[in-house]
C-alpha positions as a Markdown table, in Angstrom:
| # | Residue | x | y | z |
|---|---|---|---|---|
| 1 | Met | 110.9 | 20.4 | 74.2 |
| 2 | Asn | 111.3 | 17.9 | 77.0 |
| 3 | Gln | 109.0 | 15.0 | 77.4 |
| 4 | Arg | 106.7 | 16.7 | 79.9 |
| 5 | Ser | 106.2 | 19.7 | 77.7 |
| 6 | Ser | 105.6 | 17.6 | 74.7 |
| 7 | Asn | 103.0 | 15.4 | 76.5 |
| 8 | Leu | 100.9 | 18.3 | 77.7 |
| 9 | Leu | 100.9 | 20.2 | 74.4 |
| 10 | Asp | 100.7 | 17.1 | 72.3 |
| 11 | Glu | 97.8 | 15.8 | 74.3 |
| 12 | Ala | 95.9 | 19.0 | 73.7 |
| 13 | Leu | 96.6 | 18.9 | 70.0 |
| 14 | Gly | 95.9 | 15.2 | 69.6 |
| 15 | Leu | 99.6 | 14.4 | 68.7 |
| 16 | Asp | 100.3 | 12.1 | 71.6 |
| 17 | Gln | 98.9 | 8.8 | 70.2 |
| 18 | Val | 100.1 | 8.4 | 66.6 |
| 19 | Ile | 102.5 | 9.9 | 64.1 |
| 20 | Glu | 101.1 | 8.2 | 61.0 |
| 21 | Pro | 98.8 | 9.3 | 59.6 |
| 22 | Trp | 99.5 | 12.9 | 60.6 |
| 23 | Pro | 96.8 | 13.7 | 63.2 |
| 24 | Leu | 96.4 | 17.3 | 61.9 |
| 25 | Arg | 95.7 | 16.3 | 58.3 |
| 26 | Gly | 92.8 | 18.3 | 56.8 |
| 27 | Arg | 92.8 | 20.7 | 59.8 |
| 28 | Val | 93.4 | 24.4 | 60.2 |
| 29 | Val | 95.5 | 25.4 | 63.3 |
| 30 | Ala | 95.6 | 29.1 | 64.3 |
| 31 | Ile | 98.2 | 30.3 | 66.8 |
| 32 | Glu | 97.7 | 33.7 | 68.4 |
| 33 | Asp | 100.2 | 35.4 | 70.7 |
| 34 | Gln | 101.0 | 38.8 | 72.1 |
| 35 | Val | 104.0 | 41.0 | 71.6 |
| 36 | Asp | 105.2 | 40.4 | 75.2 |
| 37 | Thr | 104.2 | 36.7 | 75.1 |
| 38 | Ser | 105.5 | 34.9 | 72.0 |
| 39 | Gly | 103.8 | 31.8 | 70.8 |
| 40 | Ser | 106.5 | 31.0 | 68.2 |
| 41 | Phe | 107.7 | 28.0 | 70.2 |
| 42 | Val | 104.4 | 26.3 | 69.4 |
| 43 | Leu | 105.1 | 26.9 | 65.7 |
| 44 | His | 108.6 | 25.4 | 66.1 |
| 45 | His | 107.2 | 22.4 | 68.0 |
| 46 | Leu | 104.7 | 21.7 | 65.3 |
| 47 | Leu | 107.4 | 22.0 | 62.7 |
| 48 | Lys | 109.6 | 19.6 | 64.6 |
| 49 | Arg | 106.8 | 17.1 | 65.0 |
| 50 | Ser | 105.8 | 17.3 | 61.4 |
| 51 | Leu | 109.4 | 16.4 | 60.5 |
| 52 | Ser | 109.7 | 13.5 | 62.9 |
| 53 | Pro | 112.2 | 10.9 | 61.6 |
| 54 | Asn | 109.5 | 8.3 | 62.2 |
| 55 | Ser | 107.1 | 9.9 | 59.8 |
| 56 | Ser | 106.8 | 10.7 | 56.1 |
| 57 | Asn | 105.4 | 14.2 | 56.7 |
| 58 | Val | 106.4 | 17.2 | 54.6 |
| 59 | Ala | 106.5 | 20.8 | 55.8 |
| 60 | Ile | 106.0 | 23.8 | 53.5 |
| 61 | Phe | 107.2 | 26.9 | 55.5 |
| 62 | Ile | 106.2 | 30.4 | 54.4 |
| 63 | Ala | 108.4 | 32.9 | 56.2 |
| 64 | Phe | 107.5 | 36.6 | 56.4 |
| 65 | Ser | 109.2 | 37.0 | 59.8 |
| 66 | Gln | 112.8 | 35.5 | 59.7 |
| 67 | Pro | 115.3 | 34.1 | 57.2 |
| 68 | Phe | 116.0 | 30.4 | 56.9 |
| 69 | Ser | 119.1 | 30.6 | 59.2 |
| 70 | His | 116.9 | 31.7 | 62.1 |
| 71 | Tyr | 114.6 | 28.7 | 62.0 |
| 72 | Asp | 117.5 | 26.3 | 61.3 |
| 73 | Arg | 119.3 | 27.5 | 64.4 |
| 74 | Ile | 116.2 | 27.1 | 66.6 |
| 75 | Leu | 115.3 | 23.7 | 65.2 |
| 76 | Arg | 118.9 | 22.4 | 65.6 |
| 77 | Lys | 118.6 | 23.1 | 69.3 |
| 78 | Leu | 115.4 | 21.0 | 69.3 |
| 79 | Gly | 117.2 | 18.2 | 67.5 |
| 80 | Cys | 115.9 | 18.8 | 64.0 |
| 81 | Asn | 118.2 | 19.6 | 61.1 |
| 82 | Leu | 116.3 | 21.7 | 58.5 |
| 83 | Val | 119.1 | 21.6 | 56.0 |
| 84 | Ser | 119.0 | 17.8 | 55.9 |
| 85 | Gln | 115.2 | 17.8 | 55.8 |
| 86 | Arg | 115.3 | 20.3 | 52.9 |
| 87 | Asp | 117.9 | 18.1 | 51.0 |
| 88 | Asn | 115.6 | 15.1 | 51.5 |
| 89 | Ser | 112.6 | 17.1 | 50.1 |
| 90 | Arg | 110.7 | 17.0 | 53.3 |
| 91 | Phe | 111.1 | 20.7 | 54.1 |
| 92 | Phe | 110.3 | 23.4 | 51.6 |
| 93 | Phe | 111.1 | 27.0 | 52.6 |
| 94 | Phe | 109.7 | 30.1 | 50.9 |
| 95 | Asp | 111.5 | 33.3 | 52.0 |
| 96 | Met | 109.0 | 36.1 | 51.6 |
| 97 | Leu | 111.1 | 38.8 | 53.3 |
| 98 | Lys | 111.6 | 40.4 | 49.9 |
| 99 | Leu | 108.0 | 40.4 | 48.8 |
| 100 | Gln | 107.4 | 43.9 | 50.1 |
| 101 | Cys | 110.3 | 45.3 | 48.1 |
| 102 | Pro | 110.9 | 43.1 | 45.0 |
| 103 | Asp | 113.5 | 43.8 | 42.4 |
| 104 | Gly | 112.3 | 46.6 | 40.2 |
| 105 | Asp | 112.7 | 44.6 | 37.0 |
| 106 | Glu | 110.4 | 41.8 | 38.2 |
| 107 | Gly | 107.3 | 44.0 | 38.3 |
| 108 | Ile | 105.8 | 42.0 | 41.1 |
| 109 | Thr | 102.9 | 43.6 | 43.0 |
| 110 | Pro | 102.0 | 42.5 | 46.6 |
| 111 | Glu | 98.8 | 40.9 | 45.2 |
| 112 | Gly | 100.7 | 39.3 | 42.4 |
| 113 | Gly | 103.3 | 38.1 | 44.8 |
| 114 | Leu | 100.7 | 36.3 | 47.0 |
| 115 | Ile | 99.0 | 34.8 | 44.0 |
| 116 | Ala | 102.4 | 33.5 | 42.7 |
| 117 | Leu | 103.2 | 32.2 | 46.2 |
| 118 | Tyr | 99.9 | 30.2 | 46.2 |
| 119 | Gly | 100.8 | 28.8 | 42.8 |
| 120 | Lys | 104.2 | 27.6 | 44.1 |
| 121 | Ile | 102.6 | 26.0 | 47.1 |
| 122 | His | 100.1 | 24.2 | 45.0 |
| 123 | Lys | 102.8 | 23.1 | 42.5 |
| 124 | Thr | 105.0 | 21.8 | 45.4 |
| 125 | Ile | 102.2 | 19.7 | 46.8 |
| 126 | Ser | 101.1 | 18.4 | 43.4 |
| 127 | Ala | 104.7 | 17.3 | 42.6 |
| 128 | Leu | 104.8 | 15.1 | 45.7 |
| 129 | Pro | 103.7 | 11.4 | 45.6 |
| 130 | Glu | 99.9 | 11.3 | 46.1 |
| 131 | Ile | 100.4 | 9.2 | 49.2 |
| 132 | Ser | 102.2 | 12.2 | 50.8 |
| 133 | Trp | 99.5 | 14.8 | 50.2 |
| 134 | Lys | 97.6 | 14.2 | 53.5 |
| 135 | Asn | 100.9 | 14.4 | 55.4 |
| 136 | Val | 101.7 | 18.0 | 54.3 |
| 137 | Ser | 101.7 | 20.9 | 56.7 |
| 138 | Ile | 101.6 | 24.5 | 55.3 |
| 139 | Ile | 103.1 | 26.8 | 58.0 |
| 140 | Ile | 102.9 | 30.6 | 57.8 |
| 141 | Asp | 105.0 | 32.9 | 60.1 |
| 142 | Asp | 103.3 | 35.3 | 60.4 |
| 143 | Leu | 100.0 | 36.8 | 59.2 |
| 144 | Ser | 100.6 | 40.3 | 60.5 |
| 145 | Leu | 103.8 | 40.6 | 58.5 |
| 146 | Met | 102.0 | 39.1 | 55.5 |
| 147 | Glu | 99.7 | 42.1 | 55.7 |
| 148 | Val | 102.6 | 44.4 | 55.8 |
| 149 | Ala | 104.1 | 42.7 | 52.7 |
| 150 | Ala | 100.7 | 43.2 | 51.0 |
| 151 | Asn | 101.0 | 47.0 | 51.7 |
| 152 | Gly | 98.4 | 46.8 | 54.4 |
| 153 | Ser | 95.7 | 45.1 | 52.3 |
| 154 | Ser | 93.9 | 42.7 | 54.6 |
| 155 | Asp | 91.8 | 41.7 | 51.5 |
| 156 | Tyr | 94.8 | 40.2 | 49.8 |
| 157 | Val | 95.7 | 38.3 | 52.9 |
| 158 | Leu | 92.2 | 37.1 | 53.3 |
| 159 | Asp | 92.1 | 35.9 | 49.7 |
| 160 | Phe | 95.4 | 34.1 | 50.1 |
| 161 | Leu | 94.2 | 32.3 | 53.3 |
| 162 | His | 91.0 | 31.2 | 51.5 |
| 163 | Tyr | 93.1 | 29.7 | 48.7 |
| 164 | Cys | 95.3 | 27.9 | 51.3 |
| 165 | Ser | 92.3 | 26.6 | 53.2 |
| 166 | Thr | 91.0 | 25.0 | 50.0 |
| 167 | Leu | 94.2 | 23.0 | 50.0 |
| 168 | Thr | 93.2 | 21.3 | 53.2 |
| 169 | Ser | 90.2 | 19.9 | 51.5 |
| 170 | Glu | 91.8 | 19.3 | 48.1 |
| 171 | Phe | 94.9 | 17.5 | 49.4 |
| 172 | Asp | 93.8 | 16.8 | 53.0 |
| 173 | Cys | 96.9 | 18.7 | 54.2 |
| 174 | Ser | 97.1 | 21.0 | 57.3 |
| 175 | Leu | 97.4 | 24.8 | 57.5 |
| 176 | Ile | 99.1 | 26.3 | 60.5 |
| 177 | Thr | 99.4 | 30.1 | 61.0 |
| 178 | Leu | 100.8 | 32.4 | 63.6 |
| 179 | Asn | 99.6 | 36.0 | 64.3 |
| 180 | His | 100.1 | 38.7 | 66.9 |
| 181 | Glu | 96.7 | 39.3 | 68.4 |
| 182 | Asp | 97.3 | 42.4 | 70.5 |
| 183 | Ile | 98.7 | 44.6 | 67.7 |
| 184 | Tyr | 95.1 | 45.3 | 66.7 |
| 185 | Ser | 92.4 | 47.0 | 68.7 |
| 186 | Asn | 89.1 | 45.3 | 69.1 |
| 187 | Glu | 87.5 | 47.8 | 66.6 |
| 188 | Asp | 90.3 | 47.4 | 64.0 |
| 189 | Arg | 90.8 | 43.6 | 64.0 |
| 190 | Pro | 91.2 | 42.7 | 60.3 |
| 191 | Thr | 88.8 | 40.4 | 58.6 |
| 192 | Phe | 91.4 | 37.8 | 57.9 |
| 193 | Leu | 92.1 | 37.4 | 61.7 |
| 194 | Ile | 88.4 | 36.9 | 62.4 |
| 195 | Gln | 88.1 | 34.5 | 59.5 |
| 196 | Met | 91.1 | 32.4 | 60.7 |
| 197 | Glu | 89.5 | 32.1 | 64.1 |
| 198 | Tyr | 86.3 | 30.9 | 62.4 |
| 199 | Leu | 88.1 | 28.5 | 60.1 |
| 200 | Ala | 90.4 | 27.1 | 62.8 |
| 201 | Asp | 89.8 | 23.5 | 63.9 |
| 202 | Ile | 92.3 | 24.2 | 66.7 |
| 203 | Leu | 92.9 | 27.7 | 68.2 |
| 204 | Ile | 96.0 | 28.2 | 70.3 |
| 205 | Lys | 96.4 | 31.4 | 72.4 |
| 206 | Ala | 99.7 | 32.3 | 74.1 |
| 207 | Glu | 98.9 | 35.0 | 76.7 |
| 208 | Pro | 100.6 | 36.6 | 79.8 |
| 209 | Leu | 99.5 | 35.5 | 83.2 |
| 210 | Ala | 96.5 | 37.3 | 84.6 |
| 211 | Thr | 98.5 | 38.0 | 87.7 |
| 212 | Gly | 101.3 | 39.6 | 85.8 |
| 213 | Leu | 105.0 | 38.7 | 85.3 |
| 214 | Ala | 106.6 | 35.8 | 87.2 |
| 215 | Thr | 110.2 | 34.6 | 87.1 |
| 216 | Asp | 109.2 | 30.9 | 86.9 |
| 217 | Val | 106.3 | 31.2 | 84.4 |
| 218 | His | 106.4 | 33.1 | 81.1 |
| 219 | Gly | 102.8 | 32.8 | 80.1 |
| 220 | Gln | 99.8 | 30.5 | 79.6 |
| 221 | Leu | 98.6 | 28.5 | 76.7 |
| 222 | Thr | 94.9 | 27.9 | 75.9 |
| 223 | Val | 94.2 | 25.3 | 73.3 |
| 224 | Ser | 90.7 | 25.1 | 72.0 |
| 225 | Asn | 90.2 | 21.9 | 70.0 |
| 226 | Lys | 86.9 | 22.3 | 68.3 |
| 227 | Gly | 86.8 | 18.8 | 66.9 |
| 228 | Trp | 86.9 | 17.4 | 70.5 |
| 229 | Asn | 84.9 | 20.2 | 72.0 |
| 230 | Lys | 87.8 | 20.5 | 74.5 |
| 231 | Val | 89.7 | 23.4 | 76.0 |
| 232 | Ser | 93.1 | 22.8 | 77.6 |
| 233 | Asn | 95.0 | 25.4 | 79.7 |
| 234 | Phe | 98.5 | 25.3 | 81.1 |
| 235 | His | 101.5 | 27.5 | 81.9 |
| 236 | Phe | 104.8 | 27.5 | 80.1 |
| 237 | Lys | 108.4 | 28.6 | 80.7 |
| 238 | Val | 110.8 | 29.2 | 77.8 |
| 239 | Lys | 114.4 | 28.0 | 78.2 |
| 240 | Glu | 117.3 | 28.0 | 75.8 |
| 241 | Asn | 116.8 | 24.6 | 74.3 |
| 242 | Val | 113.4 | 23.6 | 75.7 |
| 243 | Val | 110.0 | 24.9 | 76.7 |
| 244 | Glu | 108.4 | 23.5 | 79.8 |
| 245 | Cys | 104.7 | 23.2 | 80.0 |
| 246 | Phe | 102.9 | 22.5 | 83.3 |
| 247 | Tyr | 99.6 | 22.9 | 85.0 |
| 248 | Pro | 99.1 | 26.0 | 87.2 |
| 249 | Gly | 100.8 | 25.6 | 90.6 |
| 250 | Arg | 103.2 | 23.0 | 89.3 |
| 251 | Ser | 106.1 | 25.0 | 87.9 |
| 252 | Arg | 109.4 | 23.1 | 87.8 |
| 253 | Gly | 111.4 | 26.2 | 88.2 |
């Protein structure tokens, strides 16, 4: 992200003033996007910020969507080397792509897989120096695919998210999730999605423009920061190595 983009998004998230202590500590951040308007760049930005070289933050990334190589390639374009961060024990990656189809001899059920995953997350945090606990970010990409991995059981996902939310109070760490809002109808929205919106201290929505598609604007972001009782809204444009954020009417083309 360029400086302008970082400023607008960081200001809305409260990340523009300090890096230490991690401003999102103890908070739940829910990112919701739509199939045609991806909000994954927000997830990538928060991952990059959490791994800033000027901080002691730690990121635990739970990947249901893509393999490690995908995120490493994107973060390298943003100036962050995930391999190096992993080697320095600042980045822990859990590849959950095989959860839905585990090896037959392992005997892992979807429910058992999520319970085991929570145990690994808790163990990873507990093994860190106590001073680092409040600087940990648990990042999940994404909840809809977690539901698929759980054989469509939203109850398993809801239980897992409840377990993870307790970590924000136990360790004062942060929980960041991504979900695709428009794959559900209003009548069929799963309980875990409604619960995440309720638990979220910060709710970020990436949506298409109300006026339709535009060549110089790819969508709009709405950031509801409940702690500040503040709502920020701005447009964004995704480029190869950067995402530009700007107020309506001020596209930089």
